[in-house]
mmCIF file of the C-alpha atoms, coordinates in Angstrom:
data_MODEL
# 
_entry.id   MODEL 
# 
loop_
_atom_site.group_PDB 
_atom_site.id 
_atom_site.type_symbol 
_atom_site.label_atom_id 
_atom_site.label_alt_id 
_atom_site.label_comp_id 
_atom_site.label_asym_id 
_atom_site.label_entity_id 
_atom_site.label_seq_id 
_atom_site.pdbx_PDB_ins_code 
_atom_site.Cartn_x 
_atom_site.Cartn_y 
_atom_site.Cartn_z 
_atom_site.occupancy 
_atom_site.B_iso_or_equiv 
_atom_site.pdbx_formal_charge 
_atom_site.auth_seq_id 
_atom_site.auth_comp_id 
_atom_site.auth_asym_id 
_atom_site.auth_atom_id 
_atom_site.pdbx_PDB_model_num 
ATOM 1   C CA . MET A 1 1   ? 119.077 -10.230 100.566 1.00 0.00 ? 1   MET A CA 1 
ATOM 2   C CA . ILE A 1 2   ? 122.275 -12.252 100.814 1.00 0.00 ? 2   ILE A CA 1 
ATOM 3   C CA . TYR A 1 3   ? 123.790 -12.817 104.241 1.00 0.00 ? 3   TYR A CA 1 
ATOM 4   C CA . ILE A 1 4   ? 127.226 -13.943 105.345 1.00 0.00 ? 4   ILE A CA 1 
ATOM 5   C CA . ILE A 1 5   ? 126.914 -15.869 108.592 1.00 0.00 ? 5   ILE A CA 1 
ATOM 6   C CA . PRO A 1 6   ? 129.055 -17.981 110.911 1.00 0.00 ? 6   PRO A CA 1 
ATOM 7   C CA . THR A 1 7   ? 128.491 -21.718 111.050 1.00 0.00 ? 7   THR A CA 1 
ATOM 8   C CA . ASP A 1 8   ? 130.074 -24.552 113.008 1.00 0.00 ? 8   ASP A CA 1 
ATOM 9   C CA . THR A 1 9   ? 132.733 -24.765 110.277 1.00 0.00 ? 9   THR A CA 1 
ATOM 10  C CA . CYS A 1 10  ? 133.548 -21.558 108.349 1.00 0.00 ? 10  CYS A CA 1 
ATOM 11  C CA . TYR A 1 11  ? 131.637 -18.462 107.207 1.00 0.00 ? 11  TYR A CA 1 
ATOM 12  C CA . TRP A 1 12  ? 128.774 -19.200 104.839 1.00 0.00 ? 12  TRP A CA 1 
ATOM 13  C CA . MET A 1 13  ? 126.737 -17.172 102.364 1.00 0.00 ? 13  MET A CA 1 
ATOM 14  C CA . ALA A 1 14  ? 122.963 -17.588 102.574 1.00 0.00 ? 14  ALA A CA 1 
ATOM 15  C CA . CYS A 1 15  ? 119.706 -16.344 101.096 1.00 0.00 ? 15  CYS A CA 1 
ATOM 16  C CA . PRO A 1 16  ? 116.035 -17.200 101.672 1.00 0.00 ? 16  PRO A CA 1 
ATOM 17  C CA . ILE A 1 17  ? 114.822 -20.019 99.410  1.00 0.00 ? 17  ILE A CA 1 
ATOM 18  C CA . HIS A 1 18  ? 112.094 -17.723 98.064  1.00 0.00 ? 18  HIS A CA 1 
ATOM 19  C CA . ASP A 1 19  ? 114.569 -15.047 96.869  1.00 0.00 ? 19  ASP A CA 1 
ATOM 20  C CA . LEU A 1 20  ? 115.351 -16.009 93.264  1.00 0.00 ? 20  LEU A CA 1 
ATOM 21  C CA . LYS A 1 21  ? 117.433 -12.886 92.605  1.00 0.00 ? 21  LYS A CA 1 
ATOM 22  C CA . ALA A 1 22  ? 119.653 -13.426 95.652  1.00 0.00 ? 22  ALA A CA 1 
ATOM 23  C CA . TYR A 1 23  ? 120.050 -17.084 94.629  1.00 0.00 ? 23  TYR A CA 1 
ATOM 24  C CA . ASP A 1 24  ? 121.311 -15.984 91.188  1.00 0.00 ? 24  ASP A CA 1 
ATOM 25  C CA . TRP A 1 25  ? 123.607 -13.397 92.773  1.00 0.00 ? 25  TRP A CA 1 
ATOM 26  C CA . ILE A 1 26  ? 125.247 -15.988 95.000  1.00 0.00 ? 26  ILE A CA 1 
ATOM 27  C CA . TYR A 1 27  ? 126.331 -17.882 91.882  1.00 0.00 ? 27  TYR A CA 1 
ATOM 28  C CA . LYS A 1 28  ? 127.606 -14.682 90.259  1.00 0.00 ? 28  LYS A CA 1 
ATOM 29  C CA . ILE A 1 29  ? 129.432 -13.348 93.325  1.00 0.00 ? 29  ILE A CA 1 
ATOM 30  C CA . LYS A 1 30  ? 131.107 -16.683 94.061  1.00 0.00 ? 30  LYS A CA 1 
ATOM 31  C CA . LYS A 1 31  ? 131.758 -17.427 90.369  1.00 0.00 ? 31  LYS A CA 1 
ATOM 32  C CA . ARG A 1 32  ? 130.193 -20.797 91.172  1.00 0.00 ? 32  ARG A CA 1 
ATOM 33  C CA . SER A 1 33  ? 129.520 -23.354 88.498  1.00 0.00 ? 33  SER A CA 1 
ATOM 34  C CA . LEU A 1 34  ? 125.794 -23.792 87.833  1.00 0.00 ? 34  LEU A CA 1 
ATOM 35  C CA . ASP A 1 35  ? 126.169 -27.567 88.045  1.00 0.00 ? 35  ASP A CA 1 
ATOM 36  C CA . LYS A 1 36  ? 126.953 -27.307 91.787  1.00 0.00 ? 36  LYS A CA 1 
ATOM 37  C CA . ALA A 1 37  ? 123.875 -27.198 93.996  1.00 0.00 ? 37  ALA A CA 1 
ATOM 38  C CA . LEU A 1 38  ? 123.578 -25.121 97.163  1.00 0.00 ? 38  LEU A CA 1 
ATOM 39  C CA . ALA A 1 39  ? 122.842 -26.629 100.573 1.00 0.00 ? 39  ALA A CA 1 
ATOM 40  C CA . ILE A 1 40  ? 119.738 -25.705 102.570 1.00 0.00 ? 40  ILE A CA 1 
ATOM 41  C CA . LEU A 1 41  ? 119.828 -24.434 106.139 1.00 0.00 ? 41  LEU A CA 1 
ATOM 42  C CA . VAL A 1 42  ? 116.862 -25.561 108.249 1.00 0.00 ? 42  VAL A CA 1 
ATOM 43  C CA . PRO A 1 43  ? 115.911 -24.653 111.828 1.00 0.00 ? 43  PRO A CA 1 
ATOM 44  C CA . ASP A 1 44  ? 116.031 -28.042 113.538 1.00 0.00 ? 44  ASP A CA 1 
ATOM 45  C CA . PHE A 1 45  ? 115.746 -31.817 113.359 1.00 0.00 ? 45  PHE A CA 1 
ATOM 46  C CA . LYS A 1 46  ? 111.967 -31.566 113.683 1.00 0.00 ? 46  LYS A CA 1 
ATOM 47  C CA . TRP A 1 47  ? 111.937 -29.759 110.315 1.00 0.00 ? 47  TRP A CA 1 
ATOM 48  C CA . LEU A 1 48  ? 113.943 -32.606 108.760 1.00 0.00 ? 48  LEU A CA 1 
ATOM 49  C CA . LYS A 1 49  ? 111.563 -35.181 110.242 1.00 0.00 ? 49  LYS A CA 1 
ATOM 50  C CA . GLU A 1 50  ? 108.472 -33.385 108.929 1.00 0.00 ? 50  GLU A CA 1 
ATOM 51  C CA . ASN A 1 51  ? 109.786 -32.475 105.462 1.00 0.00 ? 51  ASN A CA 1 
ATOM 52  C CA . THR A 1 52  ? 112.230 -35.139 104.281 1.00 0.00 ? 52  THR A CA 1 
ATOM 53  C CA . GLU A 1 53  ? 112.294 -38.855 103.626 1.00 0.00 ? 53  GLU A CA 1 
ATOM 54  C CA . LEU A 1 54  ? 114.476 -39.502 106.705 1.00 0.00 ? 54  LEU A CA 1 
ATOM 55  C CA . SER A 1 55  ? 113.172 -42.037 109.225 1.00 0.00 ? 55  SER A CA 1 
ATOM 56  C CA . SER A 1 56  ? 112.898 -41.354 112.967 1.00 0.00 ? 56  SER A CA 1 
ATOM 57  C CA . GLU A 1 57  ? 115.858 -43.662 113.525 1.00 0.00 ? 57  GLU A CA 1 
ATOM 58  C CA . GLN A 1 58  ? 117.954 -41.697 111.017 1.00 0.00 ? 58  GLN A CA 1 
ATOM 59  C CA . ILE A 1 59  ? 116.955 -38.382 112.618 1.00 0.00 ? 59  ILE A CA 1 
ATOM 60  C CA . ASP A 1 60  ? 118.012 -39.738 116.036 1.00 0.00 ? 60  ASP A CA 1 
ATOM 61  C CA . PHE A 1 61  ? 121.356 -40.747 114.517 1.00 0.00 ? 61  PHE A CA 1 
ATOM 62  C CA . LEU A 1 62  ? 121.863 -37.230 113.127 1.00 0.00 ? 62  LEU A CA 1 
ATOM 63  C CA . GLU A 1 63  ? 120.979 -35.584 116.437 1.00 0.00 ? 63  GLU A CA 1 
ATOM 64  C CA . ASN A 1 64  ? 123.808 -37.549 118.052 1.00 0.00 ? 64  ASN A CA 1 
ATOM 65  C CA . TYR A 1 65  ? 126.369 -37.187 115.263 1.00 0.00 ? 65  TYR A CA 1 
ATOM 66  C CA . GLU A 1 66  ? 129.437 -35.681 116.916 1.00 0.00 ? 66  GLU A CA 1 
ATOM 67  C CA . LYS A 1 67  ? 130.840 -33.565 114.074 1.00 0.00 ? 67  LYS A CA 1 
ATOM 68  C CA . PRO A 1 68  ? 129.424 -30.896 111.761 1.00 0.00 ? 68  PRO A CA 1 
ATOM 69  C CA . PHE A 1 69  ? 127.524 -32.601 108.959 1.00 0.00 ? 69  PHE A CA 1 
ATOM 70  C CA . THR A 1 70  ? 125.549 -32.068 105.797 1.00 0.00 ? 70  THR A CA 1 
ATOM 71  C CA . ILE A 1 71  ? 122.921 -34.715 105.069 1.00 0.00 ? 71  ILE A CA 1 
ATOM 72  C CA . LEU A 1 72  ? 121.844 -35.469 101.514 1.00 0.00 ? 72  LEU A CA 1 
ATOM 73  C CA . THR A 1 73  ? 118.238 -36.651 101.175 1.00 0.00 ? 73  THR A CA 1 
ATOM 74  C CA . GLU A 1 74  ? 114.995 -36.187 99.264  1.00 0.00 ? 74  GLU A CA 1 
ATOM 75  C CA . CYS A 1 75  ? 112.458 -33.494 100.063 1.00 0.00 ? 75  CYS A CA 1 
ATOM 76  C CA . ASN A 1 76  ? 109.252 -33.408 98.017  1.00 0.00 ? 76  ASN A CA 1 
ATOM 77  C CA . SER A 1 77  ? 108.158 -29.930 99.110  1.00 0.00 ? 77  SER A CA 1 
ATOM 78  C CA . LEU A 1 78  ? 111.504 -28.423 98.037  1.00 0.00 ? 78  LEU A CA 1 
ATOM 79  C CA . LYS A 1 79  ? 111.429 -30.402 94.796  1.00 0.00 ? 79  LYS A CA 1 
ATOM 80  C CA . ILE A 1 80  ? 108.097 -28.707 94.017  1.00 0.00 ? 80  ILE A CA 1 
ATOM 81  C CA . TRP A 1 81  ? 109.467 -25.306 95.092  1.00 0.00 ? 81  TRP A CA 1 
ATOM 82  C CA . ILE A 1 82  ? 112.639 -25.569 93.007  1.00 0.00 ? 82  ILE A CA 1 
ATOM 83  C CA . ASN A 1 83  ? 110.469 -26.059 89.916  1.00 0.00 ? 83  ASN A CA 1 
ATOM 84  C CA . TYR A 1 84  ? 108.470 -22.903 90.679  1.00 0.00 ? 84  TYR A CA 1 
ATOM 85  C CA . ILE A 1 85  ? 108.188 -20.229 87.986  1.00 0.00 ? 85  ILE A CA 1 
ATOM 86  C CA . ASP A 1 86  ? 106.833 -16.883 89.188  1.00 0.00 ? 86  ASP A CA 1 
ATOM 87  C CA . GLU A 1 87  ? 104.396 -14.559 87.398  1.00 0.00 ? 87  GLU A CA 1 
ATOM 88  C CA . ASP A 1 88  ? 107.315 -12.791 85.659  1.00 0.00 ? 88  ASP A CA 1 
ATOM 89  C CA . ASN A 1 89  ? 108.678 -16.112 84.320  1.00 0.00 ? 89  ASN A CA 1 
ATOM 90  C CA . ASN A 1 90  ? 111.582 -16.083 86.775  1.00 0.00 ? 90  ASN A CA 1 
ATOM 91  C CA . GLU A 1 91  ? 112.802 -19.512 87.756  1.00 0.00 ? 91  GLU A CA 1 
ATOM 92  C CA . PHE A 1 92  ? 115.762 -21.211 89.424  1.00 0.00 ? 92  PHE A CA 1 
ATOM 93  C CA . LEU A 1 93  ? 118.461 -21.034 86.787  1.00 0.00 ? 93  LEU A CA 1 
ATOM 94  C CA . ASN A 1 94  ? 119.769 -24.548 87.494  1.00 0.00 ? 94  ASN A CA 1 
ATOM 95  C CA . ARG A 1 95  ? 116.790 -26.363 88.967  1.00 0.00 ? 95  ARG A CA 1 
ATOM 96  C CA . ASP A 1 96  ? 117.556 -29.602 87.115  1.00 0.00 ? 96  ASP A CA 1 
ATOM 97  C CA . ILE A 1 97  ? 120.598 -30.331 89.294  1.00 0.00 ? 97  ILE A CA 1 
ATOM 98  C CA . TYR A 1 98  ? 118.516 -30.846 92.449  1.00 0.00 ? 98  TYR A CA 1 
ATOM 99  C CA . GLU A 1 99  ? 117.672 -34.547 92.600  1.00 0.00 ? 99  GLU A CA 1 
ATOM 100 C CA . LYS A 1 100 ? 118.361 -34.614 96.334  1.00 0.00 ? 100 LYS A CA 1 
ATOM 101 C CA . PHE A 1 101 ? 119.001 -31.761 98.753  1.00 0.00 ? 101 PHE A CA 1 
ATOM 102 C CA . ALA A 1 102 ? 121.932 -31.200 101.111 1.00 0.00 ? 102 ALA A CA 1 
ATOM 103 C CA . PHE A 1 103 ? 120.722 -30.025 104.527 1.00 0.00 ? 103 PHE A CA 1 
ATOM 104 C CA . ARG A 1 104 ? 122.503 -28.276 107.379 1.00 0.00 ? 104 ARG A CA 1 
ATOM 105 C CA . VAL A 1 105 ? 120.748 -27.796 110.725 1.00 0.00 ? 105 VAL A CA 1 
ATOM 106 C CA . ALA A 1 106 ? 121.008 -24.380 112.418 1.00 0.00 ? 106 ALA A CA 1 
ATOM 107 C CA . ASN A 1 107 ? 123.537 -24.353 115.234 1.00 0.00 ? 107 ASN A CA 1 
ATOM 108 C CA . ASN A 1 108 ? 123.764 -20.766 116.492 1.00 0.00 ? 108 ASN A CA 1 
ATOM 109 C CA . SER A 1 109 ? 121.573 -17.796 117.382 1.00 0.00 ? 109 SER A CA 1 
ATOM 110 C CA . ILE A 1 110 ? 122.254 -15.861 114.155 1.00 0.00 ? 110 ILE A CA 1 
ATOM 111 C CA . GLN A 1 111 ? 121.128 -18.777 112.001 1.00 0.00 ? 111 GLN A CA 1 
ATOM 112 C CA . LYS A 1 112 ? 118.053 -19.434 114.123 1.00 0.00 ? 112 LYS A CA 1 
ATOM 113 C CA . ARG A 1 113 ? 117.027 -15.760 113.991 1.00 0.00 ? 113 ARG A CA 1 
ATOM 114 C CA . LEU A 1 114 ? 117.438 -15.615 110.190 1.00 0.00 ? 114 LEU A CA 1 
ATOM 115 C CA . LEU A 1 115 ? 115.437 -18.811 109.761 1.00 0.00 ? 115 LEU A CA 1 
ATOM 116 C CA . LYS A 1 116 ? 112.662 -17.469 111.980 1.00 0.00 ? 116 LYS A CA 1 
ATOM 117 C CA . GLU A 1 117 ? 112.511 -14.311 109.819 1.00 0.00 ? 117 GLU A CA 1 
ATOM 118 C CA . ASN A 1 118 ? 112.948 -15.960 106.397 1.00 0.00 ? 118 ASN A CA 1 
ATOM 119 C CA . GLY A 1 119 ? 112.252 -19.694 106.556 1.00 0.00 ? 119 GLY A CA 1 
ATOM 120 C CA . PRO A 1 120 ? 114.753 -22.208 105.102 1.00 0.00 ? 120 PRO A CA 1 
ATOM 121 C CA . MET A 1 121 ? 117.748 -20.667 103.374 1.00 0.00 ? 121 MET A CA 1 
ATOM 122 C CA . PHE A 1 122 ? 120.117 -21.655 100.586 1.00 0.00 ? 122 PHE A CA 1 
ATOM 123 C CA . LEU A 1 123 ? 123.639 -21.935 101.933 1.00 0.00 ? 123 LEU A CA 1 
ATOM 124 C CA . THR A 1 124 ? 127.201 -22.214 100.588 1.00 0.00 ? 124 THR A CA 1 
ATOM 125 C CA . SER A 1 125 ? 130.654 -21.358 101.853 1.00 0.00 ? 125 SER A CA 1 
ATOM 126 C CA . ALA A 1 126 ? 131.430 -17.629 101.725 1.00 0.00 ? 126 ALA A CA 1 
ATOM 127 C CA . ASN A 1 127 ? 134.379 -17.663 99.370  1.00 0.00 ? 127 ASN A CA 1 
ATOM 128 C CA . ILE A 1 128 ? 135.061 -17.384 95.674  1.00 0.00 ? 128 ILE A CA 1 
ATOM 129 C CA . SER A 1 129 ? 134.702 -20.870 94.162  1.00 0.00 ? 129 SER A CA 1 
ATOM 130 C CA . ASN A 1 130 ? 137.840 -23.004 94.243  1.00 0.00 ? 130 ASN A CA 1 
ATOM 131 C CA . ASN A 1 131 ? 139.425 -20.717 96.854  1.00 0.00 ? 131 ASN A CA 1 
ATOM 132 C CA . PRO A 1 132 ? 139.941 -21.736 100.498 1.00 0.00 ? 132 PRO A CA 1 
ATOM 133 C CA . GLU A 1 133 ? 137.131 -21.367 103.009 1.00 0.00 ? 133 GLU A CA 1 
ATOM 134 C CA . ILE A 1 134 ? 137.100 -18.160 105.047 1.00 0.00 ? 134 ILE A CA 1 
ATOM 135 C CA . TYR A 1 135 ? 137.386 -18.326 108.829 1.00 0.00 ? 135 TYR A CA 1 
ATOM 136 C CA . PHE A 1 136 ? 138.157 -14.730 109.809 1.00 0.00 ? 136 PHE A CA 1 
ATOM 137 C CA . LYS A 1 137 ? 135.873 -11.701 109.623 1.00 0.00 ? 137 LYS A CA 1 
ATOM 138 C CA . ASN A 1 138 ? 138.624 -9.445  108.240 1.00 0.00 ? 138 ASN A CA 1 
ATOM 139 C CA . GLU A 1 139 ? 138.959 -11.820 105.251 1.00 0.00 ? 139 GLU A CA 1 
ATOM 140 C CA . ILE A 1 140 ? 135.212 -11.554 104.635 1.00 0.00 ? 140 ILE A CA 1 
ATOM 141 C CA . LYS A 1 141 ? 135.423 -7.771  104.725 1.00 0.00 ? 141 LYS A CA 1 
ATOM 142 C CA . GLU A 1 142 ? 138.327 -7.786  102.244 1.00 0.00 ? 142 GLU A CA 1 
ATOM 143 C CA . GLN A 1 143 ? 136.916 -10.413 99.866  1.00 0.00 ? 143 GLN A CA 1 
ATOM 144 C CA . PHE A 1 144 ? 133.413 -8.956  99.666  1.00 0.00 ? 144 PHE A CA 1 
ATOM 145 C CA . ALA A 1 145 ? 134.037 -5.244  100.387 1.00 0.00 ? 145 ALA A CA 1 
ATOM 146 C CA . TYR A 1 146 ? 132.238 -4.024  97.252  1.00 0.00 ? 146 TYR A CA 1 
ATOM 147 C CA . TYR A 1 147 ? 129.068 -6.020  97.980  1.00 0.00 ? 147 TYR A CA 1 
ATOM 148 C CA . LEU A 1 148 ? 129.098 -5.098  101.670 1.00 0.00 ? 148 LEU A CA 1 
ATOM 149 C CA . GLU A 1 149 ? 129.393 -1.387  100.844 1.00 0.00 ? 149 GLU A CA 1 
ATOM 150 C CA . LYS A 1 150 ? 126.539 -1.610  98.311  1.00 0.00 ? 150 LYS A CA 1 
ATOM 151 C CA . TRP A 1 151 ? 124.390 -3.559  100.819 1.00 0.00 ? 151 TRP A CA 1 
ATOM 152 C CA . THR A 1 152 ? 124.069 -6.442  98.375  1.00 0.00 ? 152 THR A CA 1 
ATOM 153 C CA . ILE A 1 153 ? 125.397 -8.621  101.200 1.00 0.00 ? 153 ILE A CA 1 
ATOM 154 C CA . GLN A 1 154 ? 124.770 -8.198  104.912 1.00 0.00 ? 154 GLN A CA 1 
ATOM 155 C CA . PHE A 1 155 ? 127.526 -9.599  107.156 1.00 0.00 ? 155 PHE A CA 1 
ATOM 156 C CA . LEU A 1 156 ? 126.288 -11.021 110.466 1.00 0.00 ? 156 LEU A CA 1 
ATOM 157 C CA . TRP A 1 157 ? 128.946 -12.373 112.799 1.00 0.00 ? 157 TRP A CA 1 
ATOM 158 C CA . GLU A 1 158 ? 129.724 -13.443 116.320 1.00 0.00 ? 158 GLU A CA 1 
ATOM 159 C CA . ASN A 1 159 ? 133.003 -14.381 117.941 1.00 0.00 ? 159 ASN A CA 1 
ATOM 160 C CA . MET A 1 160 ? 131.753 -17.822 118.810 1.00 0.00 ? 160 MET A CA 1 
ATOM 161 C CA . TRP A 1 161 ? 134.241 -20.368 117.556 1.00 0.00 ? 161 TRP A CA 1 
ATOM 162 C CA . ASN A 1 162 ? 137.907 -21.095 117.055 1.00 0.00 ? 162 ASN A CA 1 
ATOM 163 C CA . PRO A 1 163 ? 138.582 -21.351 113.312 1.00 0.00 ? 163 PRO A CA 1 
ATOM 164 C CA . ASP A 1 164 ? 141.568 -23.639 113.840 1.00 0.00 ? 164 ASP A CA 1 
ATOM 165 C CA . LYS A 1 165 ? 139.294 -26.381 115.172 1.00 0.00 ? 165 LYS A CA 1 
ATOM 166 C CA . ASN A 1 166 ? 136.556 -26.399 112.559 1.00 0.00 ? 166 ASN A CA 1 
ATOM 167 C CA . PRO A 1 167 ? 137.211 -28.549 109.500 1.00 0.00 ? 167 PRO A CA 1 
ATOM 168 C CA . PRO A 1 168 ? 134.564 -28.722 106.761 1.00 0.00 ? 168 PRO A CA 1 
ATOM 169 C CA . SER A 1 169 ? 131.484 -30.779 107.555 1.00 0.00 ? 169 SER A CA 1 
ATOM 170 C CA . ASP A 1 170 ? 131.133 -34.454 106.755 1.00 0.00 ? 170 ASP A CA 1 
ATOM 171 C CA . ILE A 1 171 ? 128.756 -34.864 103.823 1.00 0.00 ? 171 ILE A CA 1 
ATOM 172 C CA . PHE A 1 172 ? 126.826 -38.101 103.607 1.00 0.00 ? 172 PHE A CA 1 
ATOM 173 C CA . GLU A 1 173 ? 123.563 -39.817 102.828 1.00 0.00 ? 173 GLU A CA 1 
ATOM 174 C CA . PHE A 1 174 ? 121.933 -42.866 104.341 1.00 0.00 ? 174 PHE A CA 1 
ATOM 175 C CA . GLU A 1 175 ? 121.719 -46.024 102.304 1.00 0.00 ? 175 GLU A CA 1 
ATOM 176 C CA . TRP A 1 176 ? 117.961 -46.484 101.966 1.00 0.00 ? 176 TRP A CA 1 
ATOM 177 C CA . GLU A 1 177 ? 116.231 -46.945 105.345 1.00 0.00 ? 177 GLU A CA 1 
ATOM 178 C CA . SER A 1 178 ? 119.385 -48.123 107.126 1.00 0.00 ? 178 SER A CA 1 
ATOM 179 C CA . LEU A 1 179 ? 121.902 -46.256 109.263 1.00 0.00 ? 179 LEU A CA 1 
ATOM 180 C CA . ASP A 1 180 ? 124.683 -47.202 106.862 1.00 0.00 ? 180 ASP A CA 1 
ATOM 181 C CA . LEU A 1 181 ? 126.344 -44.070 105.517 1.00 0.00 ? 181 LEU A CA 1 
ATOM 182 C CA . ASN A 1 182 ? 127.576 -43.242 102.052 1.00 0.00 ? 182 ASN A CA 1 
ATOM 183 C CA . TYR A 1 183 ? 130.148 -40.460 102.560 1.00 0.00 ? 183 TYR A CA 1 
ATOM 184 C CA . LEU A 1 184 ? 130.687 -37.869 99.852  1.00 0.00 ? 184 LEU A CA 1 
ATOM 185 C CA . ARG A 1 185 ? 133.247 -36.129 102.115 1.00 0.00 ? 185 ARG A CA 1 
ATOM 186 C CA . LYS A 1 186 ? 134.602 -37.274 105.479 1.00 0.00 ? 186 LYS A CA 1 
ATOM 187 C CA . ASN A 1 187 ? 136.948 -35.260 107.683 1.00 0.00 ? 187 ASN A CA 1 
# 
């Protein structure tokens, strides 16, 4: 199943990391280039500490970062998973692009509930590639009406944030073990 959910920035499209068909559909629906990886939504900073190469000091830094962020880092368990081929020879269609993973930490009740039900989820902005991000539920309903009617996508929303005050997240990685940041996008 593919979900459209609110985040601390705009609406995002998500699917469980174990759902290969939904993963493929996200690329088709968004008309997204296969050389662009999806982010991964995780439940909390504890998950990052237990599953990534981030140090305790780096995790503390992230917990206190004042703006929405996406952190790029290594994750051995996901590297193994992304190379998985199931019994029907299905595999991630672009698994070679994942050298590092971009993580977002859940920040609202919808995300936390979905993660509790499904585990970590692939995540990307809910828009057609190269179009502006979507901040209003009526735009979601217009843009994805066909998929919503066919139940290919489930739209979960809350009126919980002011879209005028939510720029895209900062995207960065730490330089080695330090707290020095290499920004890929800074707002």
